C-alpha atoms as one frame of an Amber mdcrd trajectory, in Angstrom:
protein
 -80.146 -68.386  97.803 -80.571 -68.184 101.627 -84.671 -67.826 101.870 -84.809
 -70.323  98.884 -82.401 -73.127 100.609 -84.617 -72.351 103.501 -87.801 -73.448
 101.851 -86.138 -76.016  99.837 -84.173 -77.767 102.452 -81.352 -77.445 100.641
 -77.909 -75.997 100.470 -77.401 -72.336  98.858 -74.228 -73.504  97.350 -77.147
 -76.123  95.565 -79.152 -72.949  94.516 -76.371 -70.765  93.349 -75.595 -73.433
  91.313 -78.759 -74.397  89.827 -79.258 -70.508  89.271 -76.236 -70.224  87.410
 -76.889 -72.955  84.969 -79.993 -71.477  84.342 -78.035 -68.342  83.547 -76.065
 -69.690  81.254 -78.188 -72.096  79.328 -80.709 -69.295  79.299 -77.602 -66.662
  77.850 -79.113 -63.870  80.615 -76.654 -61.372  82.417 -78.182 -61.619  85.912
 -80.806 -63.546  88.179 -83.505 -61.050  87.075 -83.495 -61.757  83.638 -83.579
 -65.817  83.950 -86.888 -65.279  86.325 -88.397 -63.302  83.509 -87.350 -65.520
  80.762 -88.460 -68.467  83.228 -92.031 -66.751  83.927 -92.772 -65.628  80.198
 -92.143 -69.282  79.265 -94.477 -71.240  81.783 -91.646 -72.573  84.262 -92.924
 -70.273  87.069
């Protein structure tokens, strides 16, 4: 989260908030699964 927040110039809290939101919406058990699903549907 720290590296992403530096790249995007946002707080780590904001990064964590959005990661948790995606995890809930994708019904994923962890961040790795979120990234895998996002890549599979073309979001990354």
